[in-house]
C-alpha positions, 0 to 999 in steps of 0.5 A: 120648769126644771128651775121651778122644781129645784127652787121648790126642793130648796124650799122644802129642805129649808122649811122645818119639816117636823114639830120637833124641829119647830119646837127646837127653834122656838126653845133655842130662841127663848132658851132663858125662859124655858130654862126656868121650867127645868127645876119644876119639871125635875120636881114633878118627875121625882116627887109626882110621877116617880112615886106612881111606879109604886102603884105596881104593888097593887097588882103584886104581892108585896112583903115588907123587907122583900122586893120593892116591886113585890114578890109575885104577880097576883093580877086583880086579886086585891081589887076583887078583895076590895069589892068583897070587903064590907068595910070598904063600902061603908067608907065609900059611903062616908066618903061620898056623903062628906064629899057631896056636903063639902061641894054643896056647902063649902064650895059656894061659901067663898063665892058668896063671901067674895060677892058680899065683901065686894059690896062693902064700901068702907075700905078699912072695915073690908081689910079688917074682915079680909084679914080675920077671915084669912087667918084660919088658913095659916093655922097648922091642921093640928092647931085647927083640930085642937081648937075644934076639939076644945070647942066641942069638948064636954067642958067646952064653950059650946057645951056651956051654951047647950047646958044653958038652954037644955041643962045637959052636956054632950060628948059631941066628938064621940057621937057619930051623928055629929061628926059631919056637922063638926067637920063641915063647920071647921072647913067653913071657918078655915077655908072660906076667907082664903078661898075668896081671894081668887074670886076677889081678884077676878072681881077687880078684872070686871070693867067698871063701864059695864056697871055704869051702863047697867046703872043708866039702864036702871039695873039695881045692885042685885041685877048688876050682880046677876048679869055682870058680876057672876058672869065676870067670875064664871071662868074662875068658878069653873076652873076651881070647881073642876080642881075641886072635883079632882080632890072629890074623894080625898075630903081632907084626910089630915083633918078627918084623921085628927078629929075622928076616933073609933067611936065615930068610924061609922060616919067619919071613916073615909077612903083616905083614912081607911088606906092609912089604917090598912096600908100603914098600921096593918102593913097590908101595903098591896091592898092599901095601894089598890084602894088608893089606886081605885080612889085616884082612878075615880078622881081622874074620871070625875075631872075629865067628866066635869071638864067635858060637862063644863065645856058643853054647858058654859064653854069654859074648861081647863083644856 
């Protein structure tokens, strides 16, 4: 009995007792692989997590030229100011409308494009269409905005067509009611081809034997798409949907900034451009930070909510 207690005690001594000890053992075994993580971790610490410290000025009064963490503690003053600002509710409304339109219009577009492209049997034509559709993604945002502005200019090609049918020309880029249409159209043109890459890659992973079995059972192309193709790429769709939800309130800050003007603020001004004008142009850094922090918190809640709903409904989630 005494010998058994001694052996048990030795076993307890030699067994790793904590998670940290087990982690050290694993890292020591594959240290070459884990060393590859050093640079990415340093990058995230410096450029992603480090700047989060600056959010403290949303709770402190910051004066340019003063302390980097603000001069005095003001608590939720800037958040109360945010809720009393009528301009903020206008930009919040514009942001939500653009975000919903982007989610409804531009998110399904790459999926449909990938499914259609997958049906094309001529490889040469398929590659040509893919190349042409990818190109807009590689254009600088300034170039994209320049092309859009030229297309919708009063003397541009779109107005030439409009004049042919109606006899009139319209300053579309200065009309608030046309901004969302112009923005969504440019997003579709720029992102659809590039966004389809992941879905095309996911389509190649579907087992061909499933299609052969479906053909034997008499399933046509539509039923094969409905019961094999779409379920096959569903995990990819879910992951990209959750990632899109994370940027729900950002709605393409750079493009909005380049396309909008004071005449279209009524429908074009969104939270990110409002933060830019308030925080940078008006030098209200604390108030701008409070607005940006509000946007980030809403985005974080949406990501957790979308992940939870996805796990409940489809059994697929990011974590």
